[in-house]
C-alpha positions in Angstrom: 66.6 15.9 21.7 65.5 14.1 18.5 62.8 15.6 16.4 60.9 13.5 13.8 60.5 15.4 10.6 57.3 14.9 8.7 57.4 15.3 4.9 55.0 17.4 3.1 53.5 14.3 1.6 53.0 12.7 5.0 51.5 15.9 6.3 49.1 16.1 3.4 48.1 12.5 3.9 47.5 13.2 7.7 45.4 16.3 6.8 43.3 14.2 4.3 42.7 11.5 6.9 41.6 14.1 9.5 39.3 15.7 6.8 37.8 12.3 6.0 37.2 11.6 9.7 35.5 15.0 10.2 33.3 14.3 7.1 32.3 10.9 8.5 31.5 12.4 11.9 29.4 15.1 10.3 27.6 12.7 8.0 26.9 10.3 10.9 25.5 13.1 13.1 23.2 14.3 10.3 22.2 10.8 9.4 21.3 10.0 12.9 19.1 13.1 13.2 17.3 12.2 10.0 16.9 8.6 11.0 15.4 9.5 14.4 12.9 11.7 12.7 12.1 9.0 10.1 11.7 6.2 12.6 9.4 8.4 14.8 7.3 9.1 11.8 6.9 5.4 11.0 6.3 4.6 14.7 3.3 6.9 14.6 1.9 5.5 11.4 -1.7 6.4 10.7 -4.5 4.0 9.6 -4.4 5.5 6.1 -0.7 4.8 5.5 -0.1 2.2 2.8 2.8 0.1 1.7 3.4 2.3 -1.3 3.6 5.5 0.8 5.9 3.8 3.3 8.3 2.7 0.6 8.2 6.2 -1.1 9.0 7.9 2.2 11.8 5.4 3.0 13.3 5.8 -0.5 13.4 9.6 -0.2 15.0 9.5 3.3 17.6 6.9 2.2 18.5 9.0 -0.8 19.0 12.0 1.4 21.0 10.1 4.0 23.2 7.9 1.8 22.8 9.0 -1.8 21.8 6.2 -4.1 22.3 6.1 -7.9 19.7 3.4 -8.1 17.6 1.7 -5.5 14.6 -0.6 -5.2 12.3 -2.4 -2.8 11.2 -5.9 -3.5 8.2 -7.2 -1.6 7.3 -10.8 -1.0 3.8 -11.9 -2.2 2.3 -13.9 0.7 0.0 -15.8 -1.7 2.8 -17.5 -3.7 6.1 -16.4 -2.0 7.1 -14.6 -5.2 9.2 -11.5 -4.9 8.8 -8.5 -7.2 9.7 -4.8 -7.4 7.2 -2.6 -5.5 9.1 0.7 -5.6 12.2 1.8 -7.6 14.0 4.9 -8.7 15.0 6.2 -11.2 12.5 4.7 -13.6 15.0 4.9 -16.5 17.1 2.2 -14.9 14.2 -0.2 -14.2 15.0 -2.6 -17.0 18.7 -2.8 -16.0 17.7 -3.1 -12.4 15.2 -5.9 -13.1 17.9 -7.8 -15.0 20.3 -7.5 -12.1 17.6 -8.7 -9.6 16.7 -11.6 -11.8 20.3 -12.8 -11.9 20.6 -12.3 -8.1 17.5 -14.5 -7.6 18.6 -17.1 -10.1 22.1 -17.6 -8.5 20.8 -17.6 -5.0 22.2 -14.2 -4.0 18.9 -12.9 -2.7 18.2 -16.0 -0.7 21.7 -15.9 0.8 21.2 -12.2 1.6 17.9 -12.8 3.4 19.6 -15.4 5.7 22.3 -12.9 6.7 20.0 -10.4 8.5 22.4 -7.6 7.7 23.5 -5.4 4.8 25.8 -7.1 2.3 27.8 -5.6 -0.6 28.1 -7.4 -3.9 29.5 -6.4 -7.3 27.1 -5.5 -10.0 27.1 -7.8 -13.1 25.7 -5.0 -15.2 27.5 -1.8 -14.2 30.7 -2.9 -12.4 29.7 -0.9 -9.3 28.7 -2.4 -6.0 25.2 -3.0 -4.7 24.0 -3.0 -1.1 21.4 -5.6 -0.5 19.5 -6.3 2.8 16.4 -8.1 3.7 13.3 -6.2 5.0 12.7 -8.3 8.1 10.7 -8.0 11.2 10.9 -10.2 14.3 8.4 -12.6 12.8 9.1 -12.7 9.0 10.8 -11.3 5.9 8.5 -8.9 4.1 10.9 -8.0 1.2 14.4 -7.0 0.1 16.2 -3.7 -0.4 18.8 -3.2 -3.1 20.7 0.0 -3.9 23.7 1.3 -5.8 25.6 4.0 -4.0 26.9 7.2 -5.5 29.7 7.7 -2.9 30.8 4.3 -1.6 33.8 5.5 0.4 31.6 7.6 2.7 28.8 5.2 3.5 30.1 1.7 3.3 31.5 1.6 6.8 30.2 -0.7 9.5 28.5 2.2 11.3 26.8 3.5 8.1 25.5 0.0 7.2 24.2 -0.4 10.7 22.3 2.9 10.3 20.8 1.5 7.1 19.8 -1.6 8.9 17.9 0.5 11.5 16.0 2.3 8.7 15.1 -0.9 6.9 14.0 -2.7 10.1 11.7 0.2 10.9 10.4 0.2 7.3 9.7 -3.5 7.5 7.8 -3.2 10.7 5.8 -0.3 9.3 4.9 -2.4 6.2 3.8 -5.3 8.4 1.7 -3.0 10.5 0.1 -1.4 7.4 -0.7 -4.9 6.0 -2.2 -6.1 9.3 -4.3 -2.9 9.5 -5.5 -3.4 5.9 -6.3 -7.1 6.6 -8.2 -6.1 9.8 -10.1 -3.4 7.9 -11.1 -5.9 5.2 -12.2 -8.4 7.8 -14.3 -5.8 9.5 -15.9 -5.0 6.1 -16.7 -8.6 5.5 -18.1 -9.0 9.0 -20.3 -5.9 8.5 -21.6 -7.3 5.2 -22.3 -10.7 6.9 -24.1 -9.0 9.8 -26.1 -6.9 7.3 -27.1 -10.0 5.3 -28.0 -11.9 8.5 -30.1 -9.0 9.8 -31.9 -8.8 6.5 -32.6 -12.5 6.5 -33.8 -12.4 10.1 -36.1 -9.5 9.3 -37.6 -11.5 6.5 -38.2 -14.5 8.7 -39.8 -12.4 11.4 -42.0 -10.7 8.8 -43.2 -14.1 7.5 -43.7 -15.4 11.0 -45.7 -12.3 11.8 -47.9 -12.7 8.8 -48.6 -16.3 9.7 -49.7 -15.4 13.3 -51.9 -12.6 11.9 -53.6 -14.9 9.3 -57.2 -15.8 10.4 -57.9 -19.5 11.0 
């Protein structure tokens, strides 16, 4: 009977691979638990929730789940279709981050990323590390772009981890859209209330003048 001998080097390599798989399984399980909790929070968004608070919450959760050295959210301005940083961390890297973003916009990387509807990985021109970029999109439109530089790329750049990132960003985009719609509706209601108040005041004045005319002796 033949027995295949495994060298110590092969055994160590096998043990390392098993360890990596166990680490990935543990990370995926913990990440899923945090994502479920996070998505549930965004789904039950309250009327006082703002774009800023949504982005802050997303940033904190993503940092816990994936571990980013630097990350930022760019939001599209509906008025002129311009795109700018709405939330970023840490602040000390903001100038470097803005330079990276400007170059990505100038060479069409951001536009190309938006058309992909998934996370893409590109090399940084400034640091030599890799960036993960993905559009913040809903079923109806693109509300912005996420860009982040990972601390541990080997653990969280698998297809499954990038899919989890997409789930978080899709939920974030929908929450932002809902918050914007809620704000717009609130502003419209305020304008309507002001209009009704103005019309009511004008009507009261007209009725008062009419009443005075009818009471004036002939």
